[in-house]
DRENPA-3360 file (N, C-alpha, C; in nm, 2 decimals, always signed):
BEGIN
1 = MTEPLATP = -3.22/-0.57/+6.96/-3.34/-0.69/+7.04/-3.32/-0.59/+7.15 ~ -3.40/-0.59/+7.27/-3.41/-0.52/+7.37/-3.53/-0.61/+7.49 ~ -3.51/-0.59/+7.57/-3.63/-0.63/+7.67/-3.52/-0.54/+7.78 ~ -3.68/-0.59/+7.90/-3.75/-0.47/+8.00/-3.62/-0.62/+8.11 ~ -3.60/-0.50/+8.26/-3.51/-0.57/+8.34/-3.52/-0.46/+8.45 ~ -3.57/-0.54/+8.55/-3.59/-0.50/+8.69/-3.46/-0.42/+8.75 ~ -3.46/-0.30/+8.81/-3.35/-0.24/+8.88/-3.28/-0.38/+8.98 ~ -3.12/-0.34/+8.96/-3.02/-0.50/+9.01/-3.07/-0.45/+9.11;
9 = HRIVVAAH = -3.01/-0.57/+9.18/-3.01/-0.58/+9.34/-2.88/-0.58/+9.43 ~ -2.78/-0.72/+9.36/-2.67/-0.81/+9.35/-2.63/-0.79/+9.20 ~ -2.48/-0.71/+9.27/-2.41/-0.69/+9.17/-2.26/-0.73/+9.17 ~ -2.18/-0.77/+9.07/-2.09/-0.83/+9.12/-1.96/-0.71/+9.02 ~ -1.89/-0.68/+9.02/-1.82/-0.60/+8.98/-1.67/-0.64/+8.97 ~ -1.62/-0.69/+8.85/-1.53/-0.75/+8.78/-1.42/-0.65/+8.68 ~ -1.32/-0.64/+8.74/-1.19/-0.57/+8.63/-1.10/-0.69/+8.54 ~ -1.05/-0.57/+8.45/-0.91/-0.65/+8.41/-0.80/-0.69/+8.47;
17 = PKMPEAVA = -0.76/-0.82/+8.48/-0.67/-0.80/+8.61/-0.52/-0.77/+8.55 ~ -0.49/-0.72/+8.48/-0.36/-0.68/+8.39/-0.36/-0.53/+8.45 ~ -0.53/-0.46/+8.50/-0.49/-0.30/+8.48/-0.52/-0.29/+8.60 ~ -0.42/-0.20/+8.72/-0.45/-0.22/+8.82/-0.52/-0.14/+8.84 ~ -0.52/+0.02/+8.75/-0.69/+0.12/+8.72/-0.78/+0.05/+8.77 ~ -0.78/+0.00/+8.67/-0.96/-0.11/+8.69/-1.01/-0.17/+8.79 ~ -0.88/-0.19/+8.85/-0.89/-0.29/+9.00/-0.94/-0.19/+9.07 ~ -0.88/-0.07/+9.10/-0.88/+0.03/+9.19/-1.05/+0.06/+9.20;
25 = EAAAISAY = -1.06/+0.08/+9.00/-1.22/+0.16/+9.02/-1.28/+0.01/+9.04 ~ -1.32/-0.11/+9.04/-1.37/-0.19/+9.08/-1.40/-0.12/+9.25 ~ -1.32/-0.12/+9.31/-1.31/-0.12/+9.48/-1.45/+0.02/+9.48 ~ -1.45/+0.09/+9.36/-1.53/+0.25/+9.42/-1.63/+0.21/+9.42 ~ -1.68/+0.13/+9.28/-1.75/+0.11/+9.23/-1.86/+0.03/+9.37 ~ -1.80/-0.05/+9.35/-1.84/-0.17/+9.49/-1.87/-0.10/+9.60 ~ -1.81/-0.01/+9.64/-1.86/+0.08/+9.75/-1.93/+0.18/+9.71 ~ -1.96/+0.20/+9.62/-2.09/+0.32/+9.59/-2.23/+0.26/+9.57;
33 = FKERELES = -2.23/+0.10/+9.56/-2.35/+0.03/+9.61/-2.37/+0.00/+9.70 ~ -2.28/-0.05/+9.74/-2.27/-0.05/+9.91/-2.36/+0.02/+10.02 ~ -2.32/+0.16/+9.99/-2.34/+0.27/+10.05/-2.53/+0.34/+10.01 ~ -2.56/+0.23/+9.89/-2.64/+0.27/+9.88/-2.74/+0.11/+9.87 ~ -2.71/+0.10/+9.96/-2.77/+0.00/+10.06/-2.74/-0.18/+9.96 ~ -2.71/-0.17/+9.86/-2.72/-0.27/+9.76/-2.58/-0.40/+9.81 ~ -2.62/-0.50/+9.77/-2.53/-0.64/+9.79/-2.44/-0.60/+9.64 ~ -2.33/-0.62/+9.70/-2.18/-0.59/+9.58/-2.05/-0.66/+9.64;
41 = VDGTFDDT = -2.02/-0.75/+9.53/-1.88/-0.79/+9.54/-1.80/-0.76/+9.43 ~ -1.68/-0.69/+9.48/-1.63/-0.68/+9.35/-1.46/-0.80/+9.36 ~ -1.41/-0.73/+9.22/-1.27/-0.88/+9.20/-1.24/-0.88/+9.08 ~ -1.16/-0.96/+9.02/-1.12/-0.98/+8.91/-1.15/-1.11/+8.85 ~ -1.15/-1.09/+8.65/-1.22/-1.17/+8.61/-1.10/-1.34/+8.62 ~ -0.99/-1.36/+8.67/-0.89/-1.43/+8.68/-0.91/-1.47/+8.81 ~ -1.03/-1.44/+8.89/-1.09/-1.47/+9.03/-1.19/-1.59/+8.99 ~ -1.15/-1.75/+9.04/-1.21/-1.88/+9.00/-1.34/-1.88/+9.10;
49 = ALRKRVRE = -1.35/-1.86/+9.21/-1.42/-1.84/+9.27/-1.55/-1.71/+9.26 ~ -1.51/-1.59/+9.21/-1.60/-1.51/+9.15/-1.70/-1.58/+8.99 ~ -1.58/-1.66/+8.92/-1.66/-1.66/+8.82/-1.77/-1.80/+8.88 ~ -1.74/-1.87/+8.91/-1.79/-1.94/+9.00/-1.93/-1.94/+9.03 ~ -1.95/-1.77/+9.14/-2.08/-1.72/+9.16/-2.12/-1.70/+9.08 ~ -2.06/-1.63/+8.94/-2.15/-1.60/+8.88/-2.23/-1.66/+8.75 ~ -2.11/-1.79/+8.74/-2.21/-1.93/+8.72/-2.33/-2.00/+8.75 ~ -2.33/-1.98/+8.92/-2.45/-2.02/+8.99/-2.56/-1.95/+9.02;
57 = GEFDLMVA = -2.56/-1.88/+8.94/-2.67/-1.71/+8.94/-2.70/-1.65/+9.02 ~ -2.58/-1.60/+9.11/-2.58/-1.52/+9.23/-2.60/-1.41/+9.21 ~ -2.58/-1.32/+9.09/-2.58/-1.20/+9.04/-2.69/-1.17/+8.96 ~ -2.75/-1.04/+8.98/-2.83/-1.00/+8.84/-2.78/-0.90/+8.75 ~ -2.67/-0.86/+8.78/-2.61/-0.76/+8.69/-2.44/-0.78/+8.73 ~ -2.36/-0.77/+8.68/-2.24/-0.76/+8.60/-2.21/-0.61/+8.60 ~ -2.10/-0.60/+8.65/-2.02/-0.41/+8.59/-1.87/-0.45/+8.55 ~ -1.86/-0.47/+8.44/-1.74/-0.52/+8.37/-1.65/-0.36/+8.34;
65 = IGGDGTML = -1.55/-0.40/+8.41/-1.42/-0.29/+8.41/-1.32/-0.27/+8.25 ~ -1.27/-0.23/+8.23/-1.15/-0.29/+8.13/-1.20/-0.19/+8.00 ~ -1.19/-0.31/+7.88/-1.17/-0.22/+7.75/-1.26/-0.33/+7.68 ~ -1.25/-0.35/+7.52/-1.33/-0.43/+7.44/-1.31/-0.55/+7.48 ~ -1.15/-0.63/+7.54/-1.15/-0.78/+7.57/-1.18/-0.83/+7.67 ~ -1.20/-0.69/+7.75/-1.31/-0.68/+7.86/-1.40/-0.73/+7.85 ~ -1.50/-0.73/+7.78/-1.67/-0.73/+7.77/-1.65/-0.83/+7.68 ~ -1.58/-0.90/+7.61/-1.60/-1.00/+7.55/-1.58/-1.13/+7.62;
73 = RASHLCAP = -1.43/-1.12/+7.75/-1.44/-1.22/+7.84/-1.58/-1.24/+7.96 ~ -1.66/-1.08/+7.96/-1.75/-1.10/+8.04/-1.87/-1.16/+7.95 ~ -1.89/-1.14/+7.84/-2.01/-1.19/+7.80/-1.98/-1.35/+7.74 ~ -1.85/-1.42/+7.76/-1.87/-1.55/+7.76/-1.87/-1.62/+7.88 ~ -1.87/-1.57/+8.03/-1.85/-1.57/+8.18/-2.04/-1.55/+8.19 ~ -2.10/-1.46/+8.10/-2.24/-1.40/+8.17/-2.31/-1.50/+8.05 ~ -2.33/-1.47/+7.91/-2.43/-1.53/+7.86/-2.44/-1.63/+7.88 ~ -2.43/-1.80/+7.94/-2.49/-1.92/+7.97/-2.61/-1.89/+8.09;
81 = CGLPILGI = -2.54/-1.81/+8.15/-2.66/-1.77/+8.30/-2.74/-1.65/+8.29 ~ -2.71/-1.59/+8.10/-2.80/-1.50/+8.10/-2.79/-1.37/+8.21 ~ -2.73/-1.31/+8.28/-2.66/-1.18/+8.33/-2.63/-1.09/+8.24 ~ -2.68/-0.96/+8.26/-2.61/-0.86/+8.24/-2.51/-0.82/+8.20 ~ -2.46/-0.68/+8.15/-2.36/-0.64/+8.20/-2.34/-0.50/+8.15 ~ -2.26/-0.46/+8.21/-2.29/-0.27/+8.19/-2.10/-0.25/+8.22 ~ -2.08/-0.22/+8.10/-1.93/-0.19/+8.01/-1.89/-0.05/+8.15 ~ -1.76/-0.03/+8.14/-1.69/+0.07/+8.22/-1.58/+0.08/+8.09;
89 = NTGRLGFL = -1.54/+0.16/+8.09/-1.43/+0.21/+7.98/-1.29/+0.24/+8.01 ~ -1.24/+0.18/+8.01/-1.09/+0.20/+8.07/-0.95/+0.21/+7.98 ~ -1.08/+0.12/+7.86/-0.91/+0.04/+7.75/-0.90/+0.17/+7.68 ~ -0.88/+0.12/+7.51/-0.83/+0.26/+7.45/-0.95/+0.29/+7.32 ~ -1.02/+0.16/+7.29/-1.12/+0.18/+7.18/-1.27/+0.19/+7.26 ~ -1.27/+0.05/+7.27/-1.44/+0.10/+7.38/-1.52/+0.11/+7.29 ~ -1.55/+0.00/+7.16/-1.69/+0.01/+7.07/-1.79/-0.05/+7.17 ~ -1.78/-0.19/+7.23/-1.88/-0.26/+7.31/-1.89/-0.21/+7.41;
97 = IQVDQKEW = -1.84/-0.07/+7.42/-1.87/+0.02/+7.62/-1.94/+0.15/+7.58 ~ -2.07/+0.18/+7.69/-2.14/+0.32/+7.63/-2.04/+0.39/+7.73 ~ -2.03/+0.39/+7.84/-1.99/+0.50/+7.96/-1.82/+0.47/+8.02 ~ -1.78/+0.58/+8.01/-1.69/+0.61/+8.01/-1.59/+0.60/+8.18 ~ -1.50/+0.60/+8.19/-1.48/+0.57/+8.34/-1.47/+0.71/+8.43 ~ -1.46/+0.82/+8.36/-1.50/+0.97/+8.45/-1.66/+0.97/+8.47 ~ -1.75/+0.88/+8.36/-1.91/+0.89/+8.37/-2.00/+0.82/+8.47 ~ -1.90/+0.72/+8.54/-1.96/+0.61/+8.59/-2.08/+0.65/+8.71;
105 = QAAFDGLL = -2.07/+0.73/+8.76/-2.11/+0.77/+8.86/-2.28/+0.84/+8.81 ~ -2.33/+0.90/+8.77/-2.40/+0.96/+8.65/-2.46/+0.86/+8.60 ~ -2.44/+0.74/+8.55/-2.48/+0.68/+8.52/-2.52/+0.57/+8.60 ~ -2.44/+0.50/+8.74/-2.53/+0.39/+8.80/-2.62/+0.51/+8.86 ~ -2.63/+0.64/+8.89/-2.72/+0.73/+8.94/-2.91/+0.67/+8.85 ~ -2.84/+0.68/+8.75/-2.97/+0.68/+8.65/-2.99/+0.55/+8.61 ~ -2.93/+0.41/+8.61/-2.93/+0.30/+8.67/-3.07/+0.26/+8.79 ~ -2.98/+0.28/+8.92/-3.07/+0.26/+9.03/-3.20/+0.36/+8.99;
113 = KGEFWIER = -3.25/+0.43/+8.89/-3.40/+0.53/+8.90/-3.42/+0.42/+8.79 ~ -3.36/+0.32/+8.70/-3.43/+0.24/+8.67/-3.44/+0.30/+8.47 ~ -3.35/+0.41/+8.46/-3.31/+0.50/+8.33/-3.20/+0.40/+8.28 ~ -3.30/+0.27/+8.16/-3.20/+0.19/+8.14/-3.26/+0.13/+8.04 ~ -3.20/+0.06/+7.95/-3.30/-0.04/+7.87/-3.14/-0.21/+7.82 ~ -3.18/-0.33/+7.80/-3.12/-0.42/+7.82/-3.11/-0.47/+7.61 ~ -2.98/-0.42/+7.59/-2.96/-0.47/+7.40/-2.92/-0.62/+7.44 ~ -2.96/-0.70/+7.36/-2.93/-0.84/+7.34/-2.84/-0.83/+7.22;
121 = RMMVRVEH = -2.73/-0.94/+7.22/-2.68/-0.96/+7.09/-2.66/-1.11/+7.08 ~ -2.65/-1.10/+6.87/-2.64/-1.24/+6.91/-2.49/-1.25/+6.93 ~ -2.48/-1.40/+6.91/-2.32/-1.50/+6.98/-2.35/-1.60/+6.83 ~ -2.22/-1.65/+6.81/-2.23/-1.78/+6.67/-2.19/-1.92/+6.84 ~ -2.20/-2.02/+6.80/-2.14/-2.15/+6.82/-2.00/-2.21/+6.78 ~ -1.92/-2.24/+6.77/-1.80/-2.22/+6.72/-1.75/-2.41/+6.74 ~ -1.79/-2.49/+6.63/-1.74/-2.63/+6.71/-1.63/-2.71/+6.61 ~ -1.52/-2.73/+6.64/-1.39/-2.75/+6.58/-1.41/-2.95/+6.55;
129 = TRAGETLG = -1.41/-3.01/+6.42/-1.41/-3.13/+6.41/-1.31/-3.16/+6.31 ~ -1.29/-3.33/+6.35/-1.15/-3.39/+6.27/-1.25/-3.47/+6.23 ~ -1.21/-3.57/+6.15/-1.29/-3.74/+6.12/-1.42/-3.70/+6.21 ~ -1.44/-3.63/+6.19/-1.63/-3.66/+6.25/-1.62/-3.63/+6.40 ~ -1.51/-3.62/+6.48/-1.50/-3.59/+6.61/-1.46/-3.46/+6.67 ~ -1.54/-3.43/+6.77/-1.57/-3.30/+6.81/-1.47/-3.23/+6.87 ~ -1.39/-3.15/+6.84/-1.25/-3.14/+6.91/-1.26/-3.00/+7.06 ~ -1.35/-2.93/+7.02/-1.41/-2.83/+7.13/-1.51/-2.75/+6.99;
137 = TWHALNEA = -1.53/-2.70/+7.09/-1.64/-2.62/+7.15/-1.65/-2.47/+7.18 ~ -1.73/-2.35/+7.16/-1.71/-2.21/+7.21/-1.81/-2.17/+7.14 ~ -1.88/-2.04/+7.24/-1.98/-1.93/+7.19/-1.88/-1.77/+7.23 ~ -1.87/-1.74/+7.10/-1.78/-1.64/+7.07/-1.91/-1.50/+7.03 ~ -1.92/-1.36/+7.07/-1.94/-1.25/+7.04/-1.91/-1.20/+6.92 ~ -1.76/-1.23/+6.90/-1.72/-1.13/+6.77/-1.71/-1.18/+6.64 ~ -1.61/-1.32/+6.69/-1.59/-1.41/+6.54/-1.52/-1.53/+6.58 ~ -1.55/-1.59/+6.46/-1.41/-1.71/+6.43/-1.36/-1.69/+6.35;
145 = VVSRGPSV = -1.18/-1.74/+6.32/-1.15/-1.69/+6.24/-1.04/-1.85/+6.21 ~ -1.03/-1.89/+6.12/-0.94/-1.98/+6.03/-0.85/-1.90/+5.95 ~ -0.70/-1.89/+5.99/-0.59/-1.85/+5.93/-0.46/-1.90/+5.92 ~ -0.38/-1.85/+5.87/-0.28/-1.93/+5.80/-0.20/-1.93/+5.93 ~ -0.12/-2.03/+5.96/-0.03/-2.04/+6.11/+0.11/-1.93/+6.12 ~ +0.21/-1.99/+6.17/+0.34/-1.94/+6.14/+0.37/-1.91/+6.01 ~ +0.40/-1.96/+5.91/+0.37/-1.98/+5.77/+0.35/-1.82/+5.68 ~ +0.45/-1.82/+5.64/+0.36/-1.69/+5.56/+0.27/-1.74/+5.40;
153 = RPVRLSAN = +0.31/-1.84/+5.40/+0.20/-1.93/+5.30/+0.06/-1.89/+5.29 ~ -0.02/-1.85/+5.23/-0.16/-1.87/+5.22/-0.24/-2.03/+5.26 ~ -0.35/-2.03/+5.30/-0.40/-2.15/+5.32/-0.53/-2.18/+5.20 ~ -0.52/-2.28/+5.18/-0.67/-2.33/+5.10/-0.76/-2.38/+5.18 ~ -0.88/-2.29/+5.19/-1.02/-2.34/+5.24/-1.11/-2.38/+5.18 ~ -1.19/-2.41/+5.24/-1.37/-2.41/+5.10/-1.47/-2.39/+5.27 ~ -1.58/-2.25/+5.24/-1.70/-2.25/+5.35/-1.80/-2.29/+5.23 ~ -1.89/-2.40/+5.32/-1.99/-2.45/+5.26/-2.09/-2.38/+5.36;
161 = VDGHLLAN = -2.20/-2.29/+5.29/-2.32/-2.30/+5.34/-2.43/-2.38/+5.35 ~ -2.45/-2.40/+5.46/-2.64/-2.52/+5.49/-2.61/-2.65/+5.42 ~ -2.48/-2.63/+5.40/-2.38/-2.77/+5.33/-2.39/-2.77/+5.17 ~ -2.42/-2.64/+5.15/-2.41/-2.60/+4.97/-2.23/-2.53/+4.95 ~ -2.20/-2.59/+4.89/-2.03/-2.49/+4.85/-2.04/-2.36/+4.84 ~ -2.03/-2.24/+4.91/-2.00/-2.13/+4.89/-1.90/-2.07/+4.78 ~ -1.77/-2.10/+4.85/-1.67/-2.06/+4.73/-1.56/-2.14/+4.75 ~ -1.40/-2.15/+4.68/-1.32/-2.18/+4.79/-1.19/-2.05/+4.75;
169 = YVADGIIA = -1.12/-2.08/+4.87/-1.03/-1.97/+4.87/-0.91/-2.04/+4.86 ~ -0.83/-1.92/+4.81/-0.68/-1.87/+4.87/-0.62/-1.80/+4.97 ~ -0.60/-1.79/+5.06/-0.61/-1.71/+5.14/-0.56/-1.69/+5.27 ~ -0.47/-1.55/+5.31/-0.47/-1.56/+5.48/-0.56/-1.64/+5.58 ~ -0.72/-1.65/+5.53/-0.80/-1.69/+5.63/-0.93/-1.65/+5.59 ~ -1.02/-1.71/+5.65/-1.14/-1.64/+5.64/-1.21/-1.60/+5.78 ~ -1.30/-1.51/+5.82/-1.36/-1.44/+5.90/-1.53/-1.50/+5.89 ~ -1.55/-1.57/+6.03/-1.71/-1.57/+6.06/-1.72/-1.48/+6.15;
177 = ATPTGSTA = -1.81/-1.37/+6.09/-1.83/-1.24/+6.25/-1.98/-1.25/+6.30 ~ -2.00/-1.23/+6.36/-2.15/-1.18/+6.40/-2.11/-1.05/+6.33 ~ -2.29/-0.96/+6.41/-2.26/-0.84/+6.33/-2.17/-0.75/+6.46 ~ -2.16/-0.77/+6.57/-2.10/-0.72/+6.69/-1.96/-0.70/+6.64 ~ -1.92/-0.85/+6.58/-1.74/-0.87/+6.55/-1.71/-0.79/+6.37 ~ -1.87/-0.70/+6.35/-1.85/-0.67/+6.17/-1.77/-0.55/+6.23 ~ -1.75/-0.47/+6.35/-1.62/-0.35/+6.40/-1.51/-0.41/+6.44 ~ -1.52/-0.58/+6.44/-1.32/-0.59/+6.50/-1.30/-0.64/+6.38;
185 = YALAAGGP = -1.22/-0.71/+6.38/-1.12/-0.79/+6.31/-1.18/-0.77/+6.15 ~ -1.30/-0.84/+6.11/-1.40/-0.81/+6.00/-1.35/-0.67/+5.95 ~ -1.37/-0.57/+6.04/-1.39/-0.40/+5.97/-1.25/-0.41/+5.93 ~ -1.12/-0.46/+6.01/-0.97/-0.40/+5.89/-0.96/-0.45/+5.86 ~ -1.07/-0.64/+5.82/-1.01/-0.68/+5.68/-1.13/-0.63/+5.53 ~ -1.19/-0.55/+5.60/-1.29/-0.43/+5.47/-1.43/-0.50/+5.46 ~ -1.49/-0.58/+5.55/-1.59/-0.61/+5.55/-1.71/-0.48/+5.59 ~ -1.84/-0.51/+5.59/-1.92/-0.39/+5.61/-1.95/-0.39/+5.73;
193 = ILPPELRN = -2.00/-0.26/+5.81/-2.07/-0.26/+5.90/-2.20/-0.34/+5.92 ~ -2.21/-0.43/+6.06/-2.38/-0.43/+6.04/-2.42/-0.40/+6.22 ~ -2.52/-0.34/+6.19/-2.61/-0.32/+6.30/-2.60/-0.44/+6.42 ~ -2.57/-0.36/+6.48/-2.62/-0.48/+6.59/-2.74/-0.60/+6.69 ~ -2.81/-0.52/+6.64/-2.91/-0.59/+6.63/-2.96/-0.76/+6.55 ~ -2.90/-0.73/+6.42/-2.89/-0.84/+6.31/-2.85/-0.94/+6.40 ~ -2.92/-1.06/+6.34/-2.90/-1.20/+6.37/-2.79/-1.26/+6.25 ~ -2.75/-1.19/+6.19/-2.66/-1.27/+6.04/-2.54/-1.29/+6.10;
201 = ILIIPIAP = -2.46/-1.42/+6.02/-2.32/-1.42/+5.97/-2.23/-1.37/+5.88 ~ -2.13/-1.31/+5.87/-2.03/-1.25/+5.81/-1.98/-1.29/+5.76 ~ -1.92/-1.36/+5.64/-1.76/-1.40/+5.57/-1.71/-1.31/+5.54 ~ -1.57/-1.30/+5.60/-1.48/-1.24/+5.48/-1.38/-1.32/+5.50 ~ -1.31/-1.33/+5.35/-1.20/-1.32/+5.36/-1.07/-1.26/+5.40 ~ -0.98/-1.33/+5.38/-0.85/-1.22/+5.45/-0.73/-1.22/+5.34 ~ -0.72/-1.14/+5.28/-0.61/-1.14/+5.17/-0.62/-1.22/+5.09 ~ -0.72/-1.29/+5.00/-0.76/-1.36/+4.90/-0.69/-1.33/+4.76;
209 = HLSVERAV = -0.59/-1.47/+4.71/-0.53/-1.41/+4.61/-0.61/-1.52/+4.51 ~ -0.62/-1.43/+4.38/-0.71/-1.49/+4.28/-0.87/-1.57/+4.30 ~ -0.91/-1.55/+4.44/-1.04/-1.59/+4.52/-1.16/-1.48/+4.52 ~ -1.29/-1.58/+4.60/-1.39/-1.43/+4.58/-1.26/-1.33/+4.67 ~ -1.34/-1.23/+4.63/-1.31/-1.13/+4.74/-1.37/-1.05/+4.80 ~ -1.46/-1.04/+4.75/-1.59/-0.95/+4.84/-1.66/-1.09/+4.98 ~ -1.71/-0.94/+5.04/-1.74/-1.04/+5.19/-1.90/-1.05/+5.16 ~ -1.96/-1.16/+5.24/-2.05/-1.21/+5.22/-2.18/-1.24/+5.34;
217 = VLSEGTSV = -2.31/-1.15/+5.36/-2.38/-1.16/+5.43/-2.49/-1.31/+5.44 ~ -2.49/-1.40/+5.54/-2.57/-1.47/+5.52/-2.68/-1.48/+5.61 ~ -2.78/-1.51/+5.50/-2.93/-1.47/+5.61/-2.93/-1.57/+5.74 ~ -3.04/-1.48/+5.83/-3.05/-1.52/+5.98/-3.10/-1.66/+5.97 ~ -3.03/-1.77/+6.08/-3.04/-1.89/+6.08/-2.96/-1.95/+6.00 ~ -2.89/-1.94/+5.91/-2.75/-1.98/+5.83/-2.66/-2.03/+5.89 ~ -2.61/-2.15/+5.86/-2.46/-2.19/+5.94/-2.37/-2.19/+5.80 ~ -2.22/-2.17/+5.86/-2.10/-2.20/+5.79/-2.04/-2.28/+5.80;
225 = SIKLIGGD = -1.96/-2.39/+5.73/-1.85/-2.47/+5.79/-1.75/-2.42/+5.63 ~ -1.65/-2.42/+5.76/-1.50/-2.36/+5.69/-1.42/-2.51/+5.71 ~ -1.32/-2.55/+5.61/-1.30/-2.68/+5.58/-1.15/-2.63/+5.50 ~ -1.03/-2.71/+5.60/-0.91/-2.66/+5.53/-0.85/-2.74/+5.46 ~ -0.82/-2.71/+5.34/-0.82/-2.81/+5.21/-0.64/-2.83/+5.20 ~ -0.58/-2.70/+5.26/-0.43/-2.76/+5.25/-0.39/-2.62/+5.29 ~ -0.26/-2.66/+5.38/-0.15/-2.54/+5.41/-0.14/-2.54/+5.60 ~ -0.10/-2.46/+5.67/-0.10/-2.42/+5.79/-0.17/-2.36/+5.87;
233 = AVLSVDGQ = -0.25/-2.37/+5.91/-0.36/-2.28/+5.94/-0.40/-2.33/+6.10 ~ -0.46/-2.22/+6.18/-0.48/-2.22/+6.29/-0.65/-2.24/+6.37 ~ -0.75/-2.17/+6.41/-0.86/-2.17/+6.46/-0.87/-2.06/+6.56 ~ -0.91/-1.92/+6.59/-0.89/-1.90/+6.72/-1.05/-1.83/+6.74 ~ -1.07/-1.79/+6.81/-1.22/-1.75/+6.82/-1.23/-1.64/+6.95 ~ -1.29/-1.56/+6.91/-1.24/-1.42/+6.97/-1.13/-1.35/+6.98 ~ -1.04/-1.42/+6.98/-0.90/-1.37/+6.99/-0.82/-1.48/+7.11 ~ -0.89/-1.57/+7.11/-0.81/-1.64/+7.17/-0.71/-1.65/+7.17;
241 = IPIGLAEG = -0.65/-1.76/+7.27/-0.49/-1.86/+7.16/-0.54/-1.97/+7.08 ~ -0.47/-1.95/+6.98/-0.49/-2.03/+6.85/-0.48/-2.17/+6.85 ~ -0.55/-2.25/+6.83/-0.56/-2.40/+6.79/-0.54/-2.46/+6.66 ~ -0.42/-2.52/+6.64/-0.38/-2.60/+6.54/-0.47/-2.65/+6.47 ~ -0.49/-2.62/+6.32/-0.55/-2.74/+6.27/-0.48/-2.84/+6.20 ~ -0.58/-2.89/+6.13/-0.50/-3.04/+6.02/-0.59/-3.08/+5.90 ~ -0.54/-3.11/+5.79/-0.58/-3.11/+5.66/-0.71/-3.16/+5.72 ~ -0.80/-3.11/+5.64/-0.95/-3.21/+5.65/-1.03/-3.15/+5.77;
249 = DVTDVRAS = -0.98/-3.05/+5.89/-1.07/-2.99/+5.98/-1.15/-2.89/+5.97 ~ -1.31/-2.92/+6.03/-1.43/-2.89/+5.98/-1.42/-2.71/+6.06 ~ -1.43/-2.60/+6.09/-1.47/-2.53/+6.19/-1.65/-2.50/+6.13 ~ -1.74/-2.59/+6.22/-1.86/-2.51/+6.14/-1.93/-2.42/+6.31 ~ -1.99/-2.25/+6.21/-2.01/-2.15/+6.27/-2.17/-2.13/+6.27 ~ -2.22/-2.10/+6.40/-2.36/-2.08/+6.37/-2.39/-2.02/+6.45 ~ -2.55/-1.93/+6.47/-2.57/-1.89/+6.57/-2.62/-1.95/+6.70 ~ -2.54/-1.89/+6.82/-2.56/-1.99/+6.96/-2.72/-1.94/+6.99;
257 = DYLARFVR = -2.75/-2.06/+7.12/-2.83/-2.05/+7.18/-2.83/-1.93/+7.28 ~ -2.71/-1.86/+7.32/-2.70/-1.79/+7.44/-2.67/-1.66/+7.33 ~ -2.77/-1.53/+7.41/-2.70/-1.37/+7.36/-2.63/-1.31/+7.49 ~ -2.54/-1.24/+7.44/-2.49/-1.10/+7.53/-2.56/-1.01/+7.56 ~ -2.60/-0.98/+7.67/-2.69/-0.89/+7.72/-2.61/-0.75/+7.79 ~ -2.64/-0.65/+7.73/-2.55/-0.53/+7.79/-2.63/-0.40/+7.79 ~ -2.62/-0.34/+7.94/-2.66/-0.23/+7.96/-2.67/-0.14/+7.87 ~ -2.81/-0.06/+7.85/-2.74/+0.05/+7.77/-2.87/+0.19/+7.83;
265 = FGDPGYFY = -2.76/+0.28/+7.83/-2.87/+0.43/+7.84/-2.92/+0.50/+7.68 ~ -2.98/+0.61/+7.73/-3.13/+0.67/+7.63/-3.11/+0.58/+7.53 ~ -3.13/+0.64/+7.39/-3.22/+0.55/+7.28/-3.10/+0.48/+7.17 ~ -3.15/+0.36/+7.13/-3.05/+0.31/+7.11/-2.99/+0.33/+6.94 ~ -3.00/+0.49/+6.90/-2.92/+0.54/+6.84/-2.78/+0.58/+6.89 ~ -2.74/+0.50/+7.01/-2.63/+0.53/+7.03/-2.51/+0.49/+6.95 ~ -2.55/+0.38/+6.92/-2.43/+0.26/+6.81/-2.37/+0.37/+6.76 ~ -2.49/+0.43/+6.68/-2.42/+0.49/+6.53/-2.35/+0.65/+6.63;
273 = RNLTAHMN = -2.38/+0.71/+6.69/-2.27/+0.82/+6.72/-2.17/+0.78/+6.82 ~ -2.08/+0.63/+6.87/-2.06/+0.56/+6.96/-1.95/+0.55/+6.78 ~ -2.00/+0.47/+6.71/-1.91/+0.46/+6.59/-1.85/+0.55/+6.52 ~ -1.92/+0.67/+6.53/-1.87/+0.79/+6.41/-1.75/+0.84/+6.49 ~ -1.78/+0.86/+6.66/-1.70/+0.89/+6.72/-1.58/+0.81/+6.71 ~ -1.58/+0.67/+6.70/-1.42/+0.54/+6.72/-1.37/+0.58/+6.51 ~ -1.46/+0.59/+6.46/-1.41/+0.62/+6.31/-1.29/+0.73/+6.28 ~ -1.32/+0.81/+6.35/-1.28/+0.95/+6.29/-1.16/+0.99/+6.42;
281 = QNPSVGFP = -1.08/+0.86/+6.43/-0.99/+0.86/+6.54/-0.93/+0.74/+6.53 ~ -0.80/+0.67/+6.55/-0.76/+0.54/+6.64/-0.67/+0.57/+6.71 ~ -0.68/+0.54/+6.83/-0.66/+0.53/+6.94/-0.52/+0.46/+7.02 ~ -0.53/+0.37/+6.90/-0.46/+0.25/+6.88/-0.25/+0.30/+6.89 ~ -0.29/+0.38/+6.79/-0.17/+0.44/+6.70/-0.13/+0.61/+6.76 ~ -0.19/+0.65/+6.85/-0.24/+0.78/+6.94/-0.25/+0.92/+6.84 ~ -0.34/+0.88/+6.79/-0.39/+1.00/+6.70/-0.50/+1.13/+6.81 ~ -0.41/+1.19/+6.77/-0.53/+1.29/+6.91/-0.70/+1.26/+6.89;
289 = R = -0.76/+1.29/+7.00/-0.87/+1.25/+7.02/-0.95/+1.41/+6.95;
% end
């Protein structure tokens, strides 16, 4: 899904706090905008004051500098206030990022000429309940994962779709992913790749034992509830710190009211070109480009 957007004039540039190179790049990018008489501030995602200003709606564009993890952090912060994100890749993979570090000036020149579009991506709302009481709620761009904890033993889980049993699993866990998340943990677990414009939830078992092995793509608007029947399990949302689960706990995953908005250049076919480039290498383990 795409939407039009006016050329931005109030820009926040946020860097991964543990990447000195990204922090330095943020200062250079902010200076680029100021030279063109635009409002611009820079900082890191650990800057509490900066995050507060974003939530209060002071900006009309965020430039996020880092890798895919940085884009997840940016989405969590920006989606509730509808702030578009333009990613600059200083990480390794960059599935979510279209502009590499050495290309940002050319990209920004096009941005200021209005040569861009906004891509909207589905997020999911994740709710953790125990005995009917809500213990936590999150909004995720990639996935929610219910998986075994420190124990090497599989866990017993049931998955219900719109209140009806889909399957019982004995497995290392279950991934409930968005189309964006289909190229993340879900891909490593053997799931299919979904185009980012879809609004479907993808269910993938992790190392199932004598259970349903196939991934299931749910229809748009469908929700899934994952119940821990037995075993030592945790919940992790978009790779954040795992939360311990008790037997009987339920993780409900459904489409969020929030959307992640990404600034894109060129035609929508960028996704497949980006995908092909990444599938032909694995920079995480040092394969040559």
